[in-house]
mmCIF file as gemmi writes it, N, C-alpha and C atoms, coordinates in Angstrom:
data_model
loop_
_atom_site.group_PDB
_atom_site.id
_atom_site.type_symbol
_atom_site.label_atom_id
_atom_site.label_alt_id
_atom_site.label_comp_id
_atom_site.label_asym_id
_atom_site.label_entity_id
_atom_site.label_seq_id
_atom_site.pdbx_PDB_ins_code
_atom_site.Cartn_x
_atom_site.Cartn_y
_atom_site.Cartn_z
_atom_site.occupancy
_atom_site.B_iso_or_equiv
_atom_site.pdbx_formal_charge
_atom_site.auth_seq_id
_atom_site.auth_asym_id
_atom_site.pdbx_PDB_model_num
ATOM 1 N N . MET Axp A 1 ? -32.796 52.159 7.39 1 0 ? 1 A 1
ATOM 2 C CA . MET Axp A 1 ? -33.243 51.221 6.379 1 0 ? 1 A 1
ATOM 3 C C . MET Axp A 1 ? -34.245 50.263 7.036 1 0 ? 1 A 1
ATOM 4 N N . ASP Axp A 2 ? -35.422 50.153 6.467 1 0 ? 2 A 1
ATOM 5 C CA . ASP Axp A 2 ? -36.45 49.235 6.969 1 0 ? 2 A 1
ATOM 6 C C . ASP Axp A 2 ? -36.291 47.879 6.312 1 0 ? 2 A 1
ATOM 7 N N . ILE Axp A 3 ? -36.054 46.869 7.122 1 0 ? 3 A 1
ATOM 8 C CA . ILE Axp A 3 ? -35.87 45.511 6.623 1 0 ? 3 A 1
ATOM 9 C C . ILE Axp A 3 ? -37.226 44.81 6.603 1 0 ? 3 A 1
ATOM 10 N N . ASN Axp A 4 ? -37.59 44.269 5.444 1 0 ? 4 A 1
ATOM 11 C CA . ASN Axp A 4 ? -38.866 43.574 5.299 1 0 ? 4 A 1
ATOM 12 C C . ASN Axp A 4 ? -38.777 42.093 5.642 1 0 ? 4 A 1
ATOM 13 N N . LEU Axp A 5 ? -37.61 41.499 5.412 1 0 ? 5 A 1
ATOM 14 C CA . LEU Axp A 5 ? -37.42 40.074 5.695 1 0 ? 5 A 1
ATOM 15 C C . LEU Axp A 5 ? -35.969 39.847 6.079 1 0 ? 5 A 1
ATOM 16 N N . SER Axp A 6 ? -35.766 39.026 7.107 1 0 ? 6 A 1
ATOM 17 C CA . SER Axp A 6 ? -34.413 38.649 7.517 1 0 ? 6 A 1
ATOM 18 C C . SER Axp A 6 ? -34.255 37.153 7.288 1 0 ? 6 A 1
ATOM 19 N N . LEU Axp A 7 ? -33.171 36.78 6.63 1 0 ? 7 A 1
ATOM 20 C CA . LEU Axp A 7 ? -32.886 35.39 6.301 1 0 ? 7 A 1
ATOM 21 C C . LEU Axp A 7 ? -31.596 34.987 7.003 1 0 ? 7 A 1
ATOM 22 N N . ASP Axp A 8 ? -31.689 34 7.898 1 0 ? 8 A 1
ATOM 23 C CA . ASP Axp A 8 ? -30.528 33.524 8.653 1 0 ? 8 A 1
ATOM 24 C C . ASP Axp A 8 ? -30.048 32.219 8.031 1 0 ? 8 A 1
ATOM 25 N N . VAL Axp A 9 ? -28.895 32.262 7.374 1 0 ? 9 A 1
ATOM 26 C CA . VAL Axp A 9 ? -28.334 31.07 6.737 1 0 ? 9 A 1
ATOM 27 C C . VAL Axp A 9 ? -27.028 30.651 7.421 1 0 ? 9 A 1
ATOM 28 N N . ARG Axp A 10 ? -26.866 31.057 8.676 1 0 ? 10 A 1
ATOM 29 C CA . ARG Axp A 10 ? -25.684 30.64 9.425 1 0 ? 10 A 1
ATOM 30 C C . ARG Axp A 10 ? -25.694 29.122 9.549 1 0 ? 10 A 1
ATOM 31 N N . GLY Axp A 11 ? -24.53 28.52 9.398 1 0 ? 11 A 1
ATOM 32 C CA . GLY Axp A 11 ? -24.417 27.066 9.45 1 0 ? 11 A 1
ATOM 33 C C . GLY Axp A 11 ? -24.513 26.413 8.086 1 0 ? 11 A 1
ATOM 34 N N . GLU Axp A 12 ? -24.926 27.178 7.088 1 0 ? 12 A 1
ATOM 35 C CA . GLU Axp A 12 ? -25.032 26.649 5.714 1 0 ? 12 A 1
ATOM 36 C C . GLU Axp A 12 ? -23.741 26.959 4.954 1 0 ? 12 A 1
ATOM 37 N N . SER Axp A 13 ? -23.208 25.957 4.266 1 0 ? 13 A 1
ATOM 38 C CA . SER Axp A 13 ? -22 26.187 3.469 1 0 ? 13 A 1
ATOM 39 C C . SER Axp A 13 ? -22.4 26.548 2.042 1 0 ? 13 A 1
ATOM 40 N N . CYS Axp A 14 ? -21.484 27.174 1.323 1 0 ? 14 A 1
ATOM 41 C CA . CYS Axp A 14 ? -21.751 27.566 -0.056 1 0 ? 14 A 1
ATOM 42 C C . CYS Axp A 14 ? -21.96 26.309 -0.89 1 0 ? 14 A 1
ATOM 43 N N . PRO Axp A 15 ? -22.892 26.341 -1.811 1 0 ? 15 A 1
ATOM 44 C CA . PRO Axp A 15 ? -23.588 27.486 -2.401 1 0 ? 15 A 1
ATOM 45 C C . PRO Axp A 15 ? -24.946 27.791 -1.772 1 0 ? 15 A 1
ATOM 46 N N . TYR Axp A 16 ? -25.305 27.139 -0.665 1 0 ? 16 A 1
ATOM 47 C CA . TYR Axp A 16 ? -26.651 27.297 -0.121 1 0 ? 16 A 1
ATOM 48 C C . TYR Axp A 16 ? -27.018 28.725 0.283 1 0 ? 16 A 1
ATOM 49 N N . PRO Axp A 17 ? -26.117 29.519 0.867 1 0 ? 17 A 1
ATOM 50 C CA . PRO Axp A 17 ? -26.511 30.905 1.154 1 0 ? 17 A 1
ATOM 51 C C . PRO Axp A 17 ? -26.959 31.674 -0.101 1 0 ? 17 A 1
ATOM 52 N N . VAL Axp A 18 ? -26.287 31.429 -1.219 1 0 ? 18 A 1
ATOM 53 C CA . VAL Axp A 18 ? -26.677 32.082 -2.48 1 0 ? 18 A 1
ATOM 54 C C . VAL Axp A 18 ? -28.047 31.588 -2.922 1 0 ? 18 A 1
ATOM 55 N N . ILE Axp A 19 ? -28.237 30.283 -2.905 1 0 ? 19 A 1
ATOM 56 C CA . ILE Axp A 19 ? -29.502 29.688 -3.363 1 0 ? 19 A 1
ATOM 57 C C . ILE Axp A 19 ? -30.673 30.187 -2.525 1 0 ? 19 A 1
ATOM 58 N N . TYR Axp A 20 ? -30.528 30.146 -1.209 1 0 ? 20 A 1
ATOM 59 C CA . TYR Axp A 20 ? -31.621 30.573 -0.324 1 0 ? 20 A 1
ATOM 60 C C . TYR Axp A 20 ? -31.897 32.072 -0.449 1 0 ? 20 A 1
ATOM 61 N N . THR Axp A 21 ? -30.854 32.859 -0.663 1 0 ? 21 A 1
ATOM 62 C CA . THR Axp A 21 ? -31.034 34.307 -0.835 1 0 ? 21 A 1
ATOM 63 C C . THR Axp A 21 ? -31.824 34.593 -2.108 1 0 ? 21 A 1
ATOM 64 N N . LEU Axp A 22 ? -31.457 33.95 -3.2 1 0 ? 22 A 1
ATOM 65 C CA . LEU Axp A 22 ? -32.172 34.159 -4.467 1 0 ? 22 A 1
ATOM 66 C C . LEU Axp A 22 ? -33.624 33.705 -4.365 1 0 ? 22 A 1
ATOM 67 N N . GLU Axp A 23 ? -33.869 32.582 -3.697 1 0 ? 23 A 1
ATOM 68 C CA . GLU Axp A 23 ? -35.25 32.11 -3.522 1 0 ? 23 A 1
ATOM 69 C C . GLU Axp A 23 ? -36.073 33.111 -2.72 1 0 ? 23 A 1
ATOM 70 N N . ALA Axp A 24 ? -35.484 33.652 -1.665 1 0 ? 24 A 1
ATOM 71 C CA . ALA Axp A 24 ? -36.203 34.631 -0.839 1 0 ? 24 A 1
ATOM 72 C C . ALA Axp A 24 ? -36.521 35.887 -1.638 1 0 ? 24 A 1
ATOM 73 N N . LEU Axp A 25 ? -35.554 36.373 -2.406 1 0 ? 25 A 1
ATOM 74 C CA . LEU Axp A 25 ? -35.769 37.588 -3.201 1 0 ? 25 A 1
ATOM 75 C C . LEU Axp A 25 ? -36.855 37.393 -4.257 1 0 ? 25 A 1
ATOM 76 N N . GLU Axp A 26 ? -36.944 36.21 -4.83 1 0 ? 26 A 1
ATOM 77 C CA . GLU Axp A 26 ? -37.964 35.927 -5.849 1 0 ? 26 A 1
ATOM 78 C C . GLU Axp A 26 ? -39.373 36.048 -5.274 1 0 ? 26 A 1
ATOM 79 N N . ASP Axp A 27 ? -39.522 35.733 -3.982 1 0 ? 27 A 1
ATOM 80 C CA . ASP Axp A 27 ? -40.838 35.765 -3.34 1 0 ? 27 A 1
ATOM 81 C C . ASP Axp A 27 ? -41.201 37.128 -2.761 1 0 ? 27 A 1
ATOM 82 N N . MET Axp A 28 ? -40.283 38.071 -2.817 1 0 ? 28 A 1
ATOM 83 C CA . MET Axp A 28 ? -40.523 39.389 -2.221 1 0 ? 28 A 1
ATOM 84 C C . MET Axp A 28 ? -41.105 40.364 -3.244 1 0 ? 28 A 1
ATOM 85 N N . GLU Axp A 29 ? -41.745 41.391 -2.721 1 0 ? 29 A 1
ATOM 86 C CA . GLU Axp A 29 ? -42.302 42.445 -3.578 1 0 ? 29 A 1
ATOM 87 C C . GLU Axp A 29 ? -41.196 43.419 -3.987 1 0 ? 29 A 1
ATOM 88 N N . LYS Axp A 30 ? -41.356 44.026 -5.132 1 0 ? 30 A 1
ATOM 89 C CA . LYS Axp A 30 ? -40.405 45.025 -5.617 1 0 ? 30 A 1
ATOM 90 C C . LYS Axp A 30 ? -40.273 46.14 -4.577 1 0 ? 30 A 1
ATOM 91 N N . GLY Axp A 31 ? -39.042 46.513 -4.28 1 0 ? 31 A 1
ATOM 92 C CA . GLY Axp A 31 ? -38.786 47.599 -3.338 1 0 ? 31 A 1
ATOM 93 C C . GLY Axp A 31 ? -38.579 47.147 -1.901 1 0 ? 31 A 1
ATOM 94 N N . GLU Axp A 32 ? -38.851 45.877 -1.603 1 0 ? 32 A 1
ATOM 95 C CA . GLU Axp A 32 ? -38.631 45.377 -0.246 1 0 ? 32 A 1
ATOM 96 C C . GLU Axp A 32 ? -37.148 45.081 -0.033 1 0 ? 32 A 1
ATOM 97 N N . ILE Axp A 33 ? -36.733 45.115 1.227 1 0 ? 33 A 1
ATOM 98 C CA . ILE Axp A 33 ? -35.327 44.905 1.572 1 0 ? 33 A 1
ATOM 99 C C . ILE Axp A 33 ? -35.171 43.595 2.328 1 0 ? 33 A 1
ATOM 100 N N . LEU Axp A 34 ? -34.208 42.798 1.872 1 0 ? 34 A 1
ATOM 101 C CA . LEU Axp A 34 ? -33.876 41.523 2.488 1 0 ? 34 A 1
ATOM 102 C C . LEU Axp A 34 ? -32.536 41.646 3.205 1 0 ? 34 A 1
ATOM 103 N N . GLN Axp A 35 ? -32.52 41.253 4.472 1 0 ? 35 A 1
ATOM 104 C CA . GLN Axp A 35 ? -31.271 41.143 5.222 1 0 ? 35 A 1
ATOM 105 C C . GLN Axp A 35 ? -30.891 39.667 5.255 1 0 ? 35 A 1
ATOM 106 N N . VAL Axp A 36 ? -29.641 39.37 4.948 1 0 ? 36 A 1
ATOM 107 C CA . VAL Axp A 36 ? -29.136 37.996 4.999 1 0 ? 36 A 1
ATOM 108 C C . VAL Axp A 36 ? -27.997 37.954 6.003 1 0 ? 36 A 1
ATOM 109 N N . VAL Axp A 37 ? -28.047 36.954 6.902 1 0 ? 37 A 1
ATOM 110 C CA . VAL Axp A 37 ? -26.979 36.747 7.872 1 0 ? 37 A 1
ATOM 111 C C . VAL Axp A 37 ? -26.367 35.382 7.579 1 0 ? 37 A 1
ATOM 112 N N . ALA Axp A 38 ? -25.071 35.369 7.298 1 0 ? 38 A 1
ATOM 113 C CA . ALA Axp A 38 ? -24.358 34.132 6.968 1 0 ? 38 A 1
ATOM 114 C C . ALA Axp A 38 ? -23.08 34.055 7.796 1 0 ? 38 A 1
ATOM 115 N N . ASP Axp A 39 ? -22.501 32.858 7.842 1 0 ? 39 A 1
ATOM 116 C CA . ASP Axp A 39 ? -21.215 32.722 8.523 1 0 ? 39 A 1
ATOM 117 C C . ASP Axp A 39 ? -20.191 31.917 7.718 1 0 ? 39 A 1
ATOM 118 N N . CYS Axp A 40 ? -20.556 31.518 6.526 1 0 ? 40 A 1
ATOM 119 C CA . CYS Axp A 40 ? -19.62 30.811 5.644 1 0 ? 40 A 1
ATOM 120 C C . CYS Axp A 40 ? -18.656 31.857 5.053 1 0 ? 40 A 1
ATOM 121 N N . PRO Axp A 41 ? -17.34 31.733 5.297 1 0 ? 41 A 1
ATOM 122 C CA . PRO Axp A 41 ? -16.403 32.754 4.814 1 0 ? 41 A 1
ATOM 123 C C . PRO Axp A 41 ? -16.507 33.041 3.316 1 0 ? 41 A 1
ATOM 124 N N . ALA Axp A 42 ? -16.784 32.021 2.516 1 0 ? 42 A 1
ATOM 125 C CA . ALA Axp A 42 ? -16.892 32.224 1.066 1 0 ? 42 A 1
ATOM 126 C C . ALA Axp A 42 ? -18.092 33.102 0.7 1 0 ? 42 A 1
ATOM 127 N N . SER Axp A 43 ? -19.067 33.172 1.587 1 0 ? 43 A 1
ATOM 128 C CA . SER Axp A 43 ? -20.267 33.98 1.326 1 0 ? 43 A 1
ATOM 129 C C . SER Axp A 43 ? -19.95 35.456 1.182 1 0 ? 43 A 1
ATOM 130 N N . PHE Axp A 44 ? -18.897 35.922 1.839 1 0 ? 44 A 1
ATOM 131 C CA . PHE Axp A 44 ? -18.565 37.345 1.813 1 0 ? 44 A 1
ATOM 132 C C . PHE Axp A 44 ? -18.421 37.843 0.387 1 0 ? 44 A 1
ATOM 133 N N . LYS Axp A 45 ? -17.862 37.01 -0.474 1 0 ? 45 A 1
ATOM 134 C CA . LYS Axp A 45 ? -17.708 37.376 -1.881 1 0 ? 45 A 1
ATOM 135 C C . LYS Axp A 45 ? -18.831 36.805 -2.734 1 0 ? 45 A 1
ATOM 136 N N . ASN Axp A 46 ? -19.168 35.526 -2.505 1 0 ? 46 A 1
ATOM 137 C CA . ASN Axp A 46 ? -20.094 34.817 -3.386 1 0 ? 46 A 1
ATOM 138 C C . ASN Axp A 46 ? -21.526 35.339 -3.344 1 0 ? 46 A 1
ATOM 139 N N . VAL Axp A 47 ? -22.04 35.608 -2.164 1 0 ? 47 A 1
ATOM 140 C CA . VAL Axp A 47 ? -23.45 36.015 -2.063 1 0 ? 47 A 1
ATOM 141 C C . VAL Axp A 47 ? -23.707 37.319 -2.814 1 0 ? 47 A 1
ATOM 142 N N . PRO Axp A 48 ? -23.001 38.414 -2.482 1 0 ? 48 A 1
ATOM 143 C CA . PRO Axp A 48 ? -23.315 39.649 -3.23 1 0 ? 48 A 1
ATOM 144 C C . PRO Axp A 48 ? -23.022 39.548 -4.72 1 0 ? 48 A 1
ATOM 145 N N . GLU Axp A 49 ? -21.938 38.858 -5.079 1 0 ? 49 A 1
ATOM 146 C CA . GLU Axp A 49 ? -21.57 38.739 -6.489 1 0 ? 49 A 1
ATOM 147 C C . GLU Axp A 49 ? -22.67 38.03 -7.295 1 0 ? 49 A 1
ATOM 148 N N . GLU Axp A 50 ? -23.118 36.893 -6.803 1 0 ? 50 A 1
ATOM 149 C CA . GLU Axp A 50 ? -24.125 36.114 -7.525 1 0 ? 50 A 1
ATOM 150 C C . GLU Axp A 50 ? -25.496 36.79 -7.523 1 0 ? 50 A 1
ATOM 151 N N . VAL Axp A 51 ? -25.868 37.373 -6.406 1 0 ? 51 A 1
ATOM 152 C CA . VAL Axp A 51 ? -27.19 38.006 -6.313 1 0 ? 51 A 1
ATOM 153 C C . VAL Axp A 51 ? -27.266 39.225 -7.244 1 0 ? 51 A 1
ATOM 154 N N . VAL Axp A 52 ? -26.209 40.008 -7.306 1 0 ? 52 A 1
ATOM 155 C CA . VAL Axp A 52 ? -26.181 41.165 -8.216 1 0 ? 52 A 1
ATOM 156 C C . VAL Axp A 52 ? -26.209 40.692 -9.671 1 0 ? 52 A 1
ATOM 157 N N . LYS Axp A 53 ? -25.545 39.581 -9.974 1 0 ? 53 A 1
ATOM 158 C CA . LYS Axp A 53 ? -25.58 39.011 -11.332 1 0 ? 53 A 1
ATOM 159 C C . LYS Axp A 53 ? -27.006 38.66 -11.751 1 0 ? 53 A 1
ATOM 160 N N . HIS Axp A 54 ? -27.844 38.33 -10.772 1 0 ? 54 A 1
ATOM 161 C CA . HIS Axp A 54 ? -29.235 37.975 -11.062 1 0 ? 54 A 1
ATOM 162 C C . HIS Axp A 54 ? -30.152 39.202 -11.096 1 0 ? 54 A 1
ATOM 163 N N . GLY Axp A 55 ? -29.585 40.396 -11.035 1 0 ? 55 A 1
ATOM 164 C CA . GLY Axp A 55 ? -30.366 41.611 -11.229 1 0 ? 55 A 1
ATOM 165 C C . GLY Axp A 55 ? -30.861 42.305 -9.973 1 0 ? 55 A 1
ATOM 166 N N . TYR Axp A 56 ? -30.431 41.842 -8.81 1 0 ? 56 A 1
ATOM 167 C CA . TYR Axp A 56 ? -30.839 42.497 -7.563 1 0 ? 56 A 1
ATOM 168 C C . TYR Axp A 56 ? -29.772 43.495 -7.147 1 0 ? 56 A 1
ATOM 169 N N . LYS Axp A 57 ? -30.169 44.441 -6.315 1 0 ? 57 A 1
ATOM 170 C CA . LYS Axp A 57 ? -29.252 45.505 -5.921 1 0 ? 57 A 1
ATOM 171 C C . LYS Axp A 57 ? -28.761 45.286 -4.493 1 0 ? 57 A 1
ATOM 172 N N . LEU Axp A 58 ? -27.456 45.4 -4.312 1 0 ? 58 A 1
ATOM 173 C CA . LEU Axp A 58 ? -26.842 45.372 -2.989 1 0 ? 58 A 1
ATOM 174 C C . LEU Axp A 58 ? -26.998 46.771 -2.404 1 0 ? 58 A 1
ATOM 175 N N . MET Axp A 59 ? -27.689 46.866 -1.26 1 0 ? 59 A 1
ATOM 176 C CA . MET Axp A 59 ? -28.016 48.176 -0.685 1 0 ? 59 A 1
ATOM 177 C C . MET Axp A 59 ? -26.814 48.864 -0.04 1 0 ? 59 A 1
ATOM 178 N N . LYS Axp A 60 ? -25.89 48.08 0.519 1 0 ? 60 A 1
ATOM 179 C CA . LYS Axp A 60 ? -24.665 48.644 1.088 1 0 ? 60 A 1
ATOM 180 C C . LYS Axp A 60 ? -23.621 47.54 1.156 1 0 ? 60 A 1
ATOM 181 N N . ASP Axp A 61 ? -22.376 47.923 1.383 1 0 ? 61 A 1
ATOM 182 C CA . ASP Axp A 61 ? -21.298 46.935 1.438 1 0 ? 61 A 1
ATOM 183 C C . ASP Axp A 61 ? -21.572 45.903 2.524 1 0 ? 61 A 1
ATOM 184 N N . PRO Axp A 62 ? -21.164 44.648 2.287 1 0 ? 62 A 1
ATOM 185 C CA . PRO Axp A 62 ? -21.338 43.615 3.314 1 0 ? 62 A 1
ATOM 186 C C . PRO Axp A 62 ? -20.64 44.019 4.612 1 0 ? 62 A 1
ATOM 187 N N . GLU Axp A 63 ? -21.244 43.638 5.724 1 0 ? 63 A 1
ATOM 188 C CA . GLU Axp A 63 ? -20.675 43.942 7.041 1 0 ? 63 A 1
ATOM 189 C C . GLU Axp A 63 ? -20.244 42.648 7.697 1 0 ? 63 A 1
ATOM 190 N N . LYS Axp A 64 ? -19.114 42.686 8.383 1 0 ? 64 A 1
ATOM 191 C CA . LYS Axp A 64 ? -18.642 41.52 9.129 1 0 ? 64 A 1
ATOM 192 C C . LYS Axp A 64 ? -18.64 41.884 10.606 1 0 ? 64 A 1
ATOM 193 N N . LYS Axp A 65 ? -19.375 41.091 11.4 1 0 ? 65 A 1
ATOM 194 C CA . LYS Axp A 65 ? -19.43 41.283 12.849 1 0 ? 65 A 1
ATOM 195 C C . LYS Axp A 65 ? -19.058 39.949 13.486 1 0 ? 65 A 1
ATOM 196 N N . GLY Axp A 66 ? -17.81 39.826 13.94 1 0 ? 66 A 1
ATOM 197 C CA . GLY Axp A 66 ? -17.339 38.543 14.426 1 0 ? 66 A 1
ATOM 198 C C . GLY Axp A 66 ? -17.29 37.564 13.264 1 0 ? 66 A 1
ATOM 199 N N . ARG Axp A 67 ? -17.926 36.421 13.419 1 0 ? 67 A 1
ATOM 200 C CA . ARG Axp A 67 ? -17.999 35.427 12.327 1 0 ? 67 A 1
ATOM 201 C C . ARG Axp A 67 ? -19.176 35.688 11.405 1 0 ? 67 A 1
ATOM 202 N N . ASP Axp A 68 ? -20.099 36.525 11.839 1 0 ? 68 A 1
ATOM 203 C CA . ASP Axp A 68 ? -21.322 36.757 11.072 1 0 ? 68 A 1
ATOM 204 C C . ASP Axp A 68 ? -21.125 37.801 9.972 1 0 ? 68 A 1
ATOM 205 N N . LEU Axp A 69 ? -21.728 37.518 8.831 1 0 ? 69 A 1
ATOM 206 C CA . LEU Axp A 69 ? -21.694 38.415 7.679 1 0 ? 69 A 1
ATOM 207 C C . LEU Axp A 69 ? -23.114 38.906 7.418 1 0 ? 69 A 1
ATOM 208 N N . TYR Axp A 70 ? -23.263 40.197 7.196 1 0 ? 70 A 1
ATOM 209 C CA . TYR Axp A 70 ? -24.569 40.799 6.959 1 0 ? 70 A 1
ATOM 210 C C . TYR Axp A 70 ? -24.622 41.41 5.568 1 0 ? 70 A 1
ATOM 211 N N . PHE Axp A 71 ? -25.693 41.083 4.844 1 0 ? 71 A 1
ATOM 212 C CA . PHE Axp A 71 ? -25.92 41.603 3.499 1 0 ? 71 A 1
ATOM 213 C C . PHE Axp A 71 ? -27.321 42.202 3.447 1 0 ? 71 A 1
ATOM 214 N N . TYR Axp A 72 ? -27.489 43.229 2.608 1 0 ? 72 A 1
ATOM 215 C CA . TYR Axp A 72 ? -28.789 43.88 2.439 1 0 ? 72 A 1
ATOM 216 C C . TYR Axp A 72 ? -29.053 44.036 0.947 1 0 ? 72 A 1
ATOM 217 N N . PHE Axp A 73 ? -30.165 43.433 0.496 1 0 ? 73 A 1
ATOM 218 C CA . PHE Axp A 73 ? -30.501 43.456 -0.929 1 0 ? 73 A 1
ATOM 219 C C . PHE Axp A 73 ? -31.876 44.073 -1.14 1 0 ? 73 A 1
ATOM 220 N N . LEU Axp A 74 ? -32.038 44.71 -2.291 1 0 ? 74 A 1
ATOM 221 C CA . LEU Axp A 74 ? -33.312 45.298 -2.697 1 0 ? 74 A 1
ATOM 222 C C . LEU Axp A 74 ? -33.981 44.35 -3.684 1 0 ? 74 A 1
ATOM 223 N N . ALA Axp A 75 ? -35.193 43.935 -3.358 1 0 ? 75 A 1
ATOM 224 C CA . ALA Axp A 75 ? -35.956 43.051 -4.249 1 0 ? 75 A 1
ATOM 225 C C . ALA Axp A 75 ? -36.516 43.857 -5.416 1 0 ? 75 A 1
ATOM 226 N N . GLY Axp A 76 ? -36.755 43.152 -6.496 1 0 ? 76 A 1
ATOM 227 C CA . GLY Axp A 76 ? -37.375 43.834 -7.614 1 0 ? 76 A 1
ATOM 228 C C . GLY Axp A 76 ? -36.679 43.523 -8.861 1 0 ? 76 A 1
C-alpha cells in the first residue's frame, strides 16, 4: 500500500485525532491514502468510526503497536 500522507497525532486526546484526520482527508485527492498514527486509547474506536461515517473508507483494520495505533484511510 502506497501512503500519500502520514499524520502523527500522538499526544492529542480525543476528539482531536478525529478532527485532524477529517481535515487532512478533505485536503487530499481522491484515491490517495492517509496513514494516521495516534496514541489516545479512545482513538482505536472513535477515529475509524467517525471517519467512515463521513464517507471515507478504512483500508484495513486498525493496528496496535505498543501504545501507537495505526489507521489507513482512502480519500475521496
